[in-house]
N, C-alpha and C positions, 0 to 999 in steps of 0.2 A: 208389938208391930215389928216386922222384919225389915231390915235395911237392904239397900241394893247390893252391897258387897258384904260377904261374911268375912270373918277375921282371917281365915287362911288365904282367901283371895287377895285381901289387902297386903298381907305379908308376902305372898308370892309376887305381887306387883312390885313391892319394895325391893325384894331380893333380885328380881330381874333387872331393875334399873341400876342397882348397886353393882351387880356382877358385870353388867355391860361396861360400866366405868372401870372396874377393876381389871377386866381383860385388856382394855386399851391402855390404861395408865400404870398399873402396878406390876403386871406380869412381863417377864423378860423374853418369853418365847415369842418370836415374830410370827409363828404359824397361827397364833391366836388372833391375829389381825383379820383373818379370813372368817372368823366365827361371828355368827349373829344368833342371839338368844331369841327364840321364837315364843317360848312359854316356860313357866315354872309351875310345877304342881307340888304343893306342900302337904305333908300328912297332917291329920287332925291334931296330933300332939306336937307338931312343929319340930319333930326330931329328924325328919328326912325331907329332902327336897330333890325332886327329879327335874333336871334342867334340860329342856329340849333345845337343841342347837341345829342350825343349818350352816353350810359352808359354801363359799363361792368357788368350789372346785368340782370337777367332774370325775376325777380319778378316785375310785372307790377305795383303793389301798391307802392313798394319802389321807382320805377321810377317816378311815379306821385308825391310822396312826395318830391323827390329831385328837380324835375322841379318847384314845388311850392316854395321850399326853395330858388332856384336860382332866381325866380322872386321877392321874398321878399327881397333878397340881391342885387337886380339890382341897386338900388340907390347908395349903397356903392361901387359897382363895377364901376358904372359910375363916381363916385368921383375919384377913383384910375385911371380910364381910362383918365380922364381929366388931371391928374398929369403926365401920361406917354406919351400921344399923343398930339402933337401940332396942335389942331384944334380950330377954333373959336367957332364952335358948336359941343358939344359932344352929340351924339344921345341918346334918351331913349332906354333902352334895354328890349327886350322881348325874353324870352327863350322858345324854342319849341323843343319837342322831335323829333329826326330824326329817322324814322323807317327803312330807306333804308339799313342800315348796318345789322339790324336784318333780314330783308326780304332777303337780299343777302345770309346771312348765312343759312337761311332756304332753299332757292332754291339750294344752294350748297349741303346741306345734302340730299335733294330729288334726285338730279342728281347722287350723289354717291350711294344712296340706289338703284336707278334704274339700274345703271351700275353694281352693285354687283349682282342684281337679274338676269341680262341678261348675266352674266359671263365675263364682260369686267373688266380688271384690272384698278384701279383708276389711275395708273401711265401712262396708255395708252391714257387717256383723255387729249387732248391739250387745254391749255388756250390760249386766243388771244395773250398774250405776248410771249408765247413759240413759236407760229407759226411765229411771226415776227423775231425771232432770227435765224431761219433757212434760 
């Protein structure tokens, strides 16, 4: 019988939580305070982990610089991760910018602008979560 989470998903969740703490508490670079880890994908053999991050910035050049800094600091974070997480193999970390949050915000702004042009009040637009409550 199959369980709800497979092993790589559980490890990815564990790594995501540990890295969030490491970014805030262990790393000296203040730019990492703008980073939010949105997801972690771990390879089947747990040797590689792709860490998806989003940033509270709009400047694309600054975002690229922070992603490069994260990838340069990946070995140091991997060391701290090995101290925090009880795994036989600690995966190599690769940080990737997750554009989904930015795209969602842009789409939301476009919907609000279209609603304003057509005379619909923003409060009248139901989100999927609101319709579930009714």
